PDB file of N, CA, C and O in Angstrom:
ATOM      1  N   MET A   1       1.038  -1.178   0.428  1.00  0.00           N
ATOM      2  CA  MET A   1      -0.377  -0.166  -0.205  1.00  0.00           C
ATOM      3  C   MET A   1       1.820   1.374  -0.017  1.00  0.00           C
ATOM      4  O   MET A   1       2.614   1.957  -0.755  1.00  0.00           O
ATOM      5  N   ASN A   2       1.642   1.217   0.973  1.00  0.00           N
ATOM      6  CA  ASN A   2       2.918   2.365   0.703  1.00  0.00           C
ATOM      7  C   ASN A   2       4.151   2.192   0.575  1.00  0.00           C
ATOM      8  O   ASN A   2       5.053   2.825   1.124  1.00  0.00           O
ATOM      9  N   ASN A   3       4.248   1.057  -0.382  1.00  0.00           N
ATOM     10  CA  ASN A   3       5.043   0.655  -0.576  1.00  0.00           C
ATOM     11  C   ASN A   3       6.400   0.544   0.731  1.00  0.00           C
ATOM     12  O   ASN A   3       7.554   0.359   0.345  1.00  0.00           O
ATOM     13  N   GLY A   4       6.149   0.653   1.955  1.00  0.00           N
ATOM     14  CA  GLY A   4       7.221   0.315   2.729  1.00  0.00           C
ATOM     15  C   GLY A   4       8.073   1.581   3.166  1.00  0.00           C
ATOM     16  O   GLY A   4       9.276   1.472   3.401  1.00  0.00           O
ATOM     17  N   LYS A   5       7.429   2.727   3.258  1.00  0.00           N
ATOM     18  CA  LYS A   5       7.724   4.022   3.640  1.00  0.00           C
ATOM     19  C   LYS A   5       6.686   4.540   4.648  1.00  0.00           C
ATOM     20  O   LYS A   5       5.472   4.746   4.614  1.00  0.00           O
ATOM     21  N   ARG A   6       7.706   4.671   5.594  1.00  0.00           N
ATOM     22  CA  ARG A   6       7.273   4.871   7.226  1.00  0.00           C
ATOM     23  C   ARG A   6       6.865   6.586   7.328  1.00  0.00           C
ATOM     24  O   ARG A   6       7.542   7.565   7.011  1.00  0.00           O
ATOM     25  N   LEU A   7       5.695   6.510   7.812  1.00  0.00           N
ATOM     26  CA  LEU A   7       5.871   8.513   8.524  1.00  0.00           C
ATOM     27  C   LEU A   7       6.705   9.249   8.997  1.00  0.00           C
ATOM     28  O   LEU A   7       6.399  10.394   8.661  1.00  0.00           O
ATOM     29  N   THR A   8       7.996   9.249   9.857  1.00  0.00           N
ATOM     30  CA  THR A   8       8.728   9.031   9.868  1.00  0.00           C
ATOM     31  C   THR A   8       9.307  11.317  10.520  1.00  0.00           C
ATOM     32  O   THR A   8       8.650  11.340  11.561  1.00  0.00           O
ATOM     33  N   ARG A   9       9.593  11.928  10.488  1.00  0.00           N
ATOM     34  CA  ARG A   9       9.993  13.155  11.251  1.00  0.00           C
ATOM     35  C   ARG A   9      11.568  13.084  10.249  1.00  0.00           C
ATOM     36  O   ARG A   9      12.568  12.392  10.443  1.00  0.00           O
ATOM     37  N   SER A  10      11.223  14.264   8.973  1.00  0.00           N
ATOM     38  CA  SER A  10      12.379  14.514   8.484  1.00  0.00           C
ATOM     39  C   SER A  10      13.325  14.828   8.963  1.00  0.00           C
ATOM     40  O   SER A  10      13.311  15.312  10.095  1.00  0.00           O
ATOM     41  N   LYS A  11      14.911  14.593   7.989  1.00  0.00           N
ATOM     42  CA  LYS A  11      16.445  14.841   8.916  1.00  0.00           C
ATOM     43  C   LYS A  11      17.005  16.194   7.559  1.00  0.00           C
ATOM     44  O   LYS A  11      17.741  17.180   7.517  1.00  0.00           O
ATOM     45  N   LYS A  12      16.183  15.497   6.721  1.00  0.00           N
ATOM     46  CA  LYS A  12      17.244  16.814   5.471  1.00  0.00           C
ATOM     47  C   LYS A  12      16.174  17.727   4.654  1.00  0.00           C
ATOM     48  O   LYS A  12      16.401  18.168   3.527  1.00  0.00           O
ATOM     49  N   ASN A  13      14.879  17.964   5.442  1.00  0.00           N
ATOM     50  CA  ASN A  13      14.140  18.969   4.424  1.00  0.00           C
ATOM     51  C   ASN A  13      13.165  19.527   6.159  1.00  0.00           C
ATOM     52  O   ASN A  13      11.960  19.307   6.283  1.00  0.00           O
ATOM     53  N   LYS A  14      13.515  19.818   6.625  1.00  0.00           N
ATOM     54  CA  LYS A  14      13.430  20.523   8.374  1.00  0.00           C
ATOM     55  C   LYS A  14      13.027  21.302   8.261  1.00  0.00           C
ATOM     56  O   LYS A  14      13.086  21.623   7.073  1.00  0.00           O
ATOM     57  N   VAL A  15      12.338  22.273   9.075  1.00  0.00           N
ATOM     58  CA  VAL A  15      12.612  23.653   9.468  1.00  0.00           C
ATOM     59  C   VAL A  15      12.619  23.773  11.251  1.00  0.00           C
ATOM     60  O   VAL A  15      13.374  24.235  12.106  1.00  0.00           O
ATOM     61  N   VAL A  16      11.408  23.120  11.213  1.00  0.00           N
ATOM     62  CA  VAL A  16      11.505  22.941  13.172  1.00  0.00           C
ATOM     63  C   VAL A  16      11.613  21.496  13.686  1.00  0.00           C
ATOM     64  O   VAL A  16      12.801  21.251  13.899  1.00  0.00           O
ATOM     65  N   ALA A  17      11.251  21.016  13.814  1.00  0.00           N
ATOM     66  CA  ALA A  17      11.023  18.970  14.188  1.00  0.00           C
ATOM     67  C   ALA A  17      11.580  18.357  12.960  1.00  0.00           C
ATOM     68  O   ALA A  17      12.701  17.852  12.898  1.00  0.00           O
ATOM     69  N   GLY A  18      10.524  18.448  11.755  1.00  0.00           N
ATOM     70  CA  GLY A  18      11.032  18.127  10.693  1.00  0.00           C
ATOM     71  C   GLY A  18       9.418  17.159  10.438  1.00  0.00           C
ATOM     72  O   GLY A  18       9.117  16.430   9.493  1.00  0.00           O
ATOM     73  N   VAL A  19       8.586  17.531  11.731  1.00  0.00           N
ATOM     74  CA  VAL A  19       7.427  17.301  11.181  1.00  0.00           C
ATOM     75  C   VAL A  19       6.535  17.016   9.740  1.00  0.00           C
ATOM     76  O   VAL A  19       6.000  16.032   9.230  1.00  0.00           O
ATOM     77  N   CYS A  20       6.696  18.484   9.386  1.00  0.00           N
ATOM     78  CA  CYS A  20       5.674  19.140   7.722  1.00  0.00           C
ATOM     79  C   CYS A  20       6.662  18.419   6.432  1.00  0.00           C
ATOM     80  O   CYS A  20       6.333  18.104   5.289  1.00  0.00           O
ATOM     81  N   GLY A  21       7.856  18.322   7.068  1.00  0.00           N
ATOM     82  CA  GLY A  21       8.703  17.759   5.741  1.00  0.00           C
ATOM     83  C   GLY A  21       8.143  16.379   5.875  1.00  0.00           C
ATOM     84  O   GLY A  21       7.510  16.040   4.876  1.00  0.00           O
ATOM     85  N   GLY A  22       8.200  15.453   6.864  1.00  0.00           N
ATOM     86  CA  GLY A  22       8.639  14.141   6.878  1.00  0.00           C
ATOM     87  C   GLY A  22       7.185  14.192   6.180  1.00  0.00           C
ATOM     88  O   GLY A  22       7.339  14.060   4.965  1.00  0.00           O
ATOM     89  N   LEU A  23       5.723  14.349   6.557  1.00  0.00           N
ATOM     90  CA  LEU A  23       4.444  14.164   6.339  1.00  0.00           C
ATOM     91  C   LEU A  23       4.186  15.065   4.684  1.00  0.00           C
ATOM     92  O   LEU A  23       3.261  15.011   3.873  1.00  0.00           O
ATOM     93  N   ALA A  24       5.237  15.704   4.704  1.00  0.00           N
ATOM     94  CA  ALA A  24       5.133  15.730   2.858  1.00  0.00           C
ATOM     95  C   ALA A  24       5.667  14.466   1.962  1.00  0.00           C
ATOM     96  O   ALA A  24       5.279  13.837   0.978  1.00  0.00           O
ATOM     97  N   GLU A  25       7.052  14.452   3.084  1.00  0.00           N
ATOM     98  CA  GLU A  25       7.743  12.521   1.790  1.00  0.00           C
ATOM     99  C   GLU A  25       6.955  12.353   2.283  1.00  0.00           C
ATOM    100  O   GLU A  25       6.521  13.477   2.534  1.00  0.00           O
ATOM    101  N   TYR A  26       5.960  11.266   2.920  1.00  0.00           N
ATOM    102  CA  TYR A  26       4.819  10.420   3.358  1.00  0.00           C
ATOM    103  C   TYR A  26       3.865  10.291   2.203  1.00  0.00           C
ATOM    104  O   TYR A  26       3.261   9.416   1.582  1.00  0.00           O
ATOM    105  N   LEU A  27       4.044  11.735   2.224  1.00  0.00           N
ATOM    106  CA  LEU A  27       2.515  11.776   0.582  1.00  0.00           C
ATOM    107  C   LEU A  27       3.154  12.033  -0.319  1.00  0.00           C
ATOM    108  O   LEU A  27       2.505  11.848  -1.348  1.00  0.00           O
ATOM    109  N   ASN A  28       4.298  12.439  -0.533  1.00  0.00           N
ATOM    110  CA  ASN A  28       4.897  12.665  -1.536  1.00  0.00           C
ATOM    111  C   ASN A  28       4.573  13.656  -2.201  1.00  0.00           C
ATOM    112  O   ASN A  28       4.572  13.671  -3.432  1.00  0.00           O
ATOM    113  N   VAL A  29       4.208  14.758  -1.356  1.00  0.00           N
ATOM    114  CA  VAL A  29       3.850  16.248  -2.448  1.00  0.00           C
ATOM    115  C   VAL A  29       4.911  17.320  -1.647  1.00  0.00           C
ATOM    116  O   VAL A  29       5.801  16.755  -1.011  1.00  0.00           O
ATOM    117  N   ASP A  30       4.900  19.078  -1.612  1.00  0.00           N
ATOM    118  CA  ASP A  30       5.720  19.666  -1.768  1.00  0.00           C
ATOM    119  C   ASP A  30       5.543  20.336  -0.560  1.00  0.00           C
ATOM    120  O   ASP A  30       4.771  21.285  -0.426  1.00  0.00           O
ATOM    121  N   PRO A  31       6.360  19.783   0.480  1.00  0.00           N
ATOM    122  CA  PRO A  31       6.729  20.659   1.721  1.00  0.00           C
ATOM    123  C   PRO A  31       5.994  21.793   2.501  1.00  0.00           C
ATOM    124  O   PRO A  31       5.611  21.864   3.669  1.00  0.00           O
ATOM    125  N   THR A  32       5.912  22.917   1.120  1.00  0.00           N
ATOM    126  CA  THR A  32       5.513  24.250   1.273  1.00  0.00           C
ATOM    127  C   THR A  32       3.471  23.928   1.507  1.00  0.00           C
ATOM    128  O   THR A  32       2.782  24.377   2.423  1.00  0.00           O
ATOM    129  N   ILE A  33       3.144  23.308   0.694  1.00  0.00           N
ATOM    130  CA  ILE A  33       1.905  23.255   0.678  1.00  0.00           C
ATOM    131  C   ILE A  33       1.570  22.794   2.365  1.00  0.00           C
ATOM    132  O   ILE A  33       0.990  23.475   3.211  1.00  0.00           O
ATOM    133  N   ILE A  34       2.260  21.148   2.540  1.00  0.00           N
ATOM    134  CA  ILE A  34       1.595  21.084   4.410  1.00  0.00           C
ATOM    135  C   ILE A  34       2.511  21.752   5.575  1.00  0.00           C
ATOM    136  O   ILE A  34       2.686  21.223   6.673  1.00  0.00           O
ATOM    137  N   ARG A  35       3.171  23.222   5.097  1.00  0.00           N
ATOM    138  CA  ARG A  35       3.433  23.834   6.247  1.00  0.00           C
ATOM    139  C   ARG A  35       2.531  25.651   6.071  1.00  0.00           C
ATOM    140  O   ARG A  35       2.631  26.792   6.521  1.00  0.00           O
ATOM    141  N   LEU A  36       1.600  24.755   4.998  1.00  0.00           N
ATOM    142  CA  LEU A  36       1.501  26.803   4.226  1.00  0.00           C
ATOM    143  C   LEU A  36      -0.860  25.755   5.192  1.00  0.00           C
ATOM    144  O   LEU A  36      -1.887  26.276   5.627  1.00  0.00           O
ATOM    145  N   ALA A  37      -0.374  24.204   4.965  1.00  0.00           N
ATOM    146  CA  ALA A  37      -1.561  24.300   6.074  1.00  0.00           C
ATOM    147  C   ALA A  37      -1.276  24.224   7.812  1.00  0.00           C
ATOM    148  O   ALA A  37      -1.896  24.402   8.861  1.00  0.00           O
ATOM    149  N   ALA A  38      -0.055  23.878   7.391  1.00  0.00           N
ATOM    150  CA  ALA A  38      -0.365  23.677   9.592  1.00  0.00           C
ATOM    151  C   ALA A  38      -0.333  24.828  10.403  1.00  0.00           C
ATOM    152  O   ALA A  38      -0.836  24.897  11.524  1.00  0.00           O
ATOM    153  N   ALA A  39       0.668  26.341   9.426  1.00  0.00           N
ATOM    154  CA  ALA A  39       0.268  27.943   9.574  1.00  0.00           C
ATOM    155  C   ALA A  39      -1.682  28.181   9.749  1.00  0.00           C
ATOM    156  O   ALA A  39      -2.393  28.533  10.690  1.00  0.00           O
ATOM    157  N   LEU A  40      -1.904  27.857   8.612  1.00  0.00           N
ATOM    158  CA  LEU A  40      -3.187  28.021   8.081  1.00  0.00           C
ATOM    159  C   LEU A  40      -3.979  26.865   9.999  1.00  0.00           C
ATOM    160  O   LEU A  40      -5.013  27.436  10.345  1.00  0.00           O
ATOM    161  N   PHE A  41      -3.820  26.263  10.480  1.00  0.00           N
ATOM    162  CA  PHE A  41      -4.193  25.404  11.776  1.00  0.00           C
ATOM    163  C   PHE A  41      -4.076  26.120  12.092  1.00  0.00           C
ATOM    164  O   PHE A  41      -5.052  26.865  12.181  1.00  0.00           O
ATOM    165  N   CYS A  42      -2.683  26.601  12.592  1.00  0.00           N
ATOM    166  CA  CYS A  42      -2.727  27.373  14.053  1.00  0.00           C
ATOM    167  C   CYS A  42      -2.527  28.827  13.867  1.00  0.00           C
ATOM    168  O   CYS A  42      -1.654  29.415  14.504  1.00  0.00           O
ATOM    169  N   VAL A  43      -3.359  29.483  12.953  1.00  0.00           N
ATOM    170  CA  VAL A  43      -3.783  30.587  12.911  1.00  0.00           C
ATOM    171  C   VAL A  43      -5.772  30.390  13.174  1.00  0.00           C
ATOM    172  O   VAL A  43      -6.729  31.156  13.281  1.00  0.00           O
ATOM    173  N   MET A  44      -5.541  28.911  13.179  1.00  0.00           N
ATOM    174  CA  MET A  44      -7.181  29.760  13.583  1.00  0.00           C
ATOM    175  C   MET A  44      -7.113  28.289  14.759  1.00  0.00           C
ATOM    176  O   MET A  44      -6.943  27.085  14.949  1.00  0.00           O
ATOM    177  N   GLY A  45      -7.375  29.486  15.209  1.00  0.00           N
ATOM    178  CA  GLY A  45      -7.713  28.606  17.297  1.00  0.00           C
ATOM    179  C   GLY A  45      -7.005  27.728  17.628  1.00  0.00           C
ATOM    180  O   GLY A  45      -7.443  26.685  18.114  1.00  0.00           O
ATOM    181  N   GLY A  46      -5.841  27.952  17.448  1.00  0.00           N
ATOM    182  CA  GLY A  46      -4.603  27.469  17.636  1.00  0.00           C
ATOM    183  C   GLY A  46      -4.014  25.541  17.995  1.00  0.00           C
ATOM    184  O   GLY A  46      -2.966  25.115  18.479  1.00  0.00           O
ATOM    185  N   SER A  47      -5.135  24.893  17.536  1.00  0.00           N
ATOM    186  CA  SER A  47      -4.992  23.929  17.674  1.00  0.00           C
ATOM    187  C   SER A  47      -3.989  23.492  16.335  1.00  0.00           C
ATOM    188  O   SER A  47      -4.405  22.347  16.161  1.00  0.00           O
ATOM    189  N   GLY A  48      -3.206  23.642  15.560  1.00  0.00           N
ATOM    190  CA  GLY A  48      -2.050  23.564  14.860  1.00  0.00           C
ATOM    191  C   GLY A  48      -1.554  23.636  15.420  1.00  0.00           C
ATOM    192  O   GLY A  48      -0.856  22.630  15.548  1.00  0.00           O
ATOM    193  N   ILE A  49      -1.309  24.556  16.223  1.00  0.00           N
ATOM    194  CA  ILE A  49       0.533  23.991  17.766  1.00  0.00           C
ATOM    195  C   ILE A  49       0.615  23.212  18.597  1.00  0.00           C
ATOM    196  O   ILE A  49       1.709  22.928  19.084  1.00  0.00           O
ATOM    197  N   LEU A  50      -1.066  22.376  19.181  1.00  0.00           N
ATOM    198  CA  LEU A  50      -1.314  21.530  19.757  1.00  0.00           C
ATOM    199  C   LEU A  50      -0.849  19.840  18.887  1.00  0.00           C
ATOM    200  O   LEU A  50      -0.376  18.818  19.384  1.00  0.00           O
ATOM    201  N   LEU A  51      -1.179  20.111  17.666  1.00  0.00           N
ATOM    202  CA  LEU A  51      -0.971  18.911  17.322  1.00  0.00           C
ATOM    203  C   LEU A  51       0.451  19.047  16.650  1.00  0.00           C
ATOM    204  O   LEU A  51       0.973  17.936  16.738  1.00  0.00           O
ATOM    205  N   TYR A  52       1.659  20.296  15.750  1.00  0.00           N
ATOM    206  CA  TYR A  52       2.493  19.905  15.815  1.00  0.00           C
ATOM    207  C   TYR A  52       3.638  19.452  16.393  1.00  0.00           C
ATOM    208  O   TYR A  52       4.631  18.966  15.852  1.00  0.00           O
ATOM    209  N   VAL A  53       3.288  19.763  18.162  1.00  0.00           N
ATOM    210  CA  VAL A  53       4.053  19.104  18.910  1.00  0.00           C
ATOM    211  C   VAL A  53       3.280  17.675  19.771  1.00  0.00           C
ATOM    212  O   VAL A  53       3.541  17.476  20.958  1.00  0.00           O
ATOM    213  N   ILE A  54       2.506  16.933  19.139  1.00  0.00           N
ATOM    214  CA  ILE A  54       2.268  15.972  19.903  1.00  0.00           C
ATOM    215  C   ILE A  54       2.885  14.984  18.625  1.00  0.00           C
ATOM    216  O   ILE A  54       3.556  13.979  18.856  1.00  0.00           O
ATOM    217  N   ALA A  55       2.581  15.391  17.426  1.00  0.00           N
ATOM    218  CA  ALA A  55       3.299  15.058  15.671  1.00  0.00           C
ATOM    219  C   ALA A  55       4.961  14.675  16.772  1.00  0.00           C
ATOM    220  O   ALA A  55       5.461  13.567  16.968  1.00  0.00           O
ATOM    221  N   ALA A  56       5.496  16.181  17.350  1.00  0.00           N
ATOM    222  CA  ALA A  56       7.123  15.881  16.859  1.00  0.00           C
ATOM    223  C   ALA A  56       7.704  14.369  18.114  1.00  0.00           C
ATOM    224  O   ALA A  56       8.577  13.501  18.112  1.00  0.00           O
ATOM    225  N   ILE A  57       6.337  14.913  19.215  1.00  0.00           N
ATOM    226  CA  ILE A  57       6.730  13.875  20.206  1.00  0.00           C
ATOM    227  C   ILE A  57       6.582  12.749  19.474  1.00  0.00           C
ATOM    228  O   ILE A  57       7.561  12.206  18.961  1.00  0.00           O
ATOM    229  N   ILE A  58       5.562  12.358  19.367  1.00  0.00           N
ATOM    230  CA  ILE A  58       5.795  10.695  18.985  1.00  0.00           C
ATOM    231  C   ILE A  58       6.252  10.108  17.246  1.00  0.00           C
ATOM    232  O   ILE A  58       6.661   8.973  16.999  1.00  0.00           O
ATOM    233  N   MET A  59       6.097  10.943  16.477  1.00  0.00           N
ATOM    234  CA  MET A  59       6.459  10.471  14.756  1.00  0.00           C
ATOM    235  C   MET A  59       8.396  10.243  15.986  1.00  0.00           C
ATOM    236  O   MET A  59       8.870  10.991  16.841  1.00  0.00           O
ATOM    237  N   PRO A  60       8.975   8.705  15.342  1.00  0.00           N
ATOM    238  CA  PRO A  60       9.947   9.039  15.151  1.00  0.00           C
ATOM    239  C   PRO A  60      11.589  10.106  13.690  1.00  0.00           C
ATOM    240  O   PRO A  60      11.677  10.409  12.500  1.00  0.00           O
ATOM    241  N   GLU A  61      12.234  10.183  14.663  1.00  0.00           N
ATOM    242  CA  GLU A  61      13.052  10.937  13.816  1.00  0.00           C
ATOM    243  C   GLU A  61      13.436   9.899  12.159  1.00  0.00           C
ATOM    244  O   GLU A  61      13.642   8.686  12.208  1.00  0.00           O
ATOM    245  N   ASP A  62      13.451  10.490  11.198  1.00  0.00           N
ATOM    246  CA  ASP A  62      14.444   9.518   9.885  1.00  0.00           C
ATOM    247  C   ASP A  62      15.421   9.174  10.628  1.00  0.00           C
ATOM    248  O   ASP A  62      16.012   9.989  11.335  1.00  0.00           O
ATOM    249  N   SER A  63      15.737   7.863  10.566  1.00  0.00           N
ATOM    250  CA  SER A  63      16.685   7.003  10.397  1.00  0.00           C
ATOM    251  C   SER A  63      18.255   7.418   9.607  1.00  0.00           C
ATOM    252  O   SER A  63      19.409   7.134   9.930  1.00  0.00           O
ATOM    253  N   GLY A  64      17.645   8.280   8.345  1.00  0.00           N
ATOM    254  CA  GLY A  64      18.857   8.065   6.577  1.00  0.00           C
ATOM    255  C   GLY A  64      19.361   7.450   6.498  1.00  0.00           C
ATOM    256  O   GLY A  64      20.571   7.573   6.310  1.00  0.00           O
ATOM    257  N   ASP A  65      18.288   5.592   6.667  1.00  0.00           N
ATOM    258  CA  ASP A  65      18.095   5.222   5.356  1.00  0.00           C
ATOM    259  C   ASP A  65      17.373   4.733   4.392  1.00  0.00           C
ATOM    260  O   ASP A  65      16.215   4.327   4.297  1.00  0.00           O
ATOM    261  N   ASP A  66      18.229   4.839   3.718  1.00  0.00           N
ATOM    262  CA  ASP A  66      17.090   4.919   2.140  1.00  0.00           C
ATOM    263  C   ASP A  66      16.221   4.152   1.993  1.00  0.00           C
ATOM    264  O   ASP A  66      15.483   4.341   1.025  1.00  0.00           O
ATOM    265  N   TYR A  67      15.922   2.809   3.026  1.00  0.00           N
ATOM    266  CA  TYR A  67      15.431   1.931   2.516  1.00  0.00           C
ATOM    267  C   TYR A  67      14.166   1.629   3.421  1.00  0.00           C
ATOM    268  O   TYR A  67      13.549   2.627   3.794  1.00  0.00           O
ATOM    269  N   TYR A  68      13.605   0.159   3.903  1.00  0.00           N
ATOM    270  CA  TYR A  68      12.736   0.116   5.888  1.00  0.00           C
ATOM    271  C   TYR A  68      12.690  -1.415   5.002  1.00  0.00           C
ATOM    272  O   TYR A  68      12.165  -1.603   3.905  1.00  0.00           O
ATOM    273  N   TYR A  69      13.332  -2.292   5.766  1.00  0.00           N
ATOM    274  CA  TYR A  69      12.742  -3.477   5.021  1.00  0.00           C
ATOM    275  C   TYR A  69      12.298  -4.162   7.157  1.00  0.00           C
ATOM    276  O   TYR A  69      12.937  -4.382   8.186  1.00  0.00           O
ATOM    277  N   GLU A  70      10.504  -4.219   6.565  1.00  0.00           N
ATOM    278  CA  GLU A  70      10.288  -5.196   7.618  1.00  0.00           C
ATOM    279  C   GLU A  70      10.276  -6.411   7.262  1.00  0.00           C
ATOM    280  O   GLU A  70       9.967  -7.080   6.277  1.00  0.00           O
ATOM    281  N   SER A  71      11.087  -6.687   9.304  1.00  0.00           N
ATOM    282  CA  SER A  71      10.867  -8.254   9.798  1.00  0.00           C
ATOM    283  C   SER A  71      10.366  -8.618   9.906  1.00  0.00           C
ATOM    284  O   SER A  71      10.518  -9.782  10.278  1.00  0.00           O
TER     285      SER A  71
END
């Protein structure tokens, strides 16, 4: 389904914690679109800030490996 990709925080495409960059890599979209959506959620009620912090805590950081093998 997702060809072995994992949702991780990006090391190479990060501004703060790599959450938006990791989500963009996972969804194969431009990170700017994800960052604009996150900024919109932050401005509208502040729920985006809470979601970003939770995601930064929960999502593992990218290991830097190009391949992911399930055992």
